[in-house]
N, C-alpha and C positions, 0 to 999 in steps of 0.2 A: 241901507244908507251908508255912505262913505263919510267918515268923520276924520278930520285931520288929526293925526296922533299928537301933534304939538298942542293943538287946541284942547284935546281930551285930557292931556297931562295937566293943564292948568285949571280945569274945571273942578269945583268942589261942591259937595252937598251944602245947600244953604241952611239946612237944619243943624247938622253936626260938624260940618267943615271937613269931612273925610273925602277921600277920592271916590270918584264915580267911574263906572266902566260901562261900555256899550253892551246892551243885551245881545245875545246871539242872534235874535231875530231882527235886531235893529229898531225895535219899537220904542226904546227908551234908554235912559241912563240910570243904572242901579248903583246906589250907595253901598260901599263895601262894609260899612259899620251899622247903619240903622235900617238898611234894606228898603229904603224908599226908592221907588222907580218914578223918575221924571219923564213924562211923555215927550216924544219928538213929533212935531206937527209941521208939515211942509219943510222938512229938513232943518227945523229950528228947535233946539232943546228948550223946553218950557221949565225953567228952573225956579218954580214957585212952589213952596211947601204945600200950600193948599191944593195944588194940582196933582201932587204925587200920591201914589198908592203904596202901601207897604206889602211887600212880598216876603214869604218865608225864605229862610236862608238857603234851603235846598229845594230846587224846583223839581216837580215830578216829571 
């Protein structure tokens, strides 16, 4: 997925208000602080806390 860098810069985690970054595989946006991953469906980030999953800090 191609995400506009300006758009990505203004997005924040709705849970803790920290920055999010695009995952390497493009499947979601991951919070830098609480490690919630918000899914991307049909090129639309779903920024709803209940839709997020929590990933460990370091991926295997």
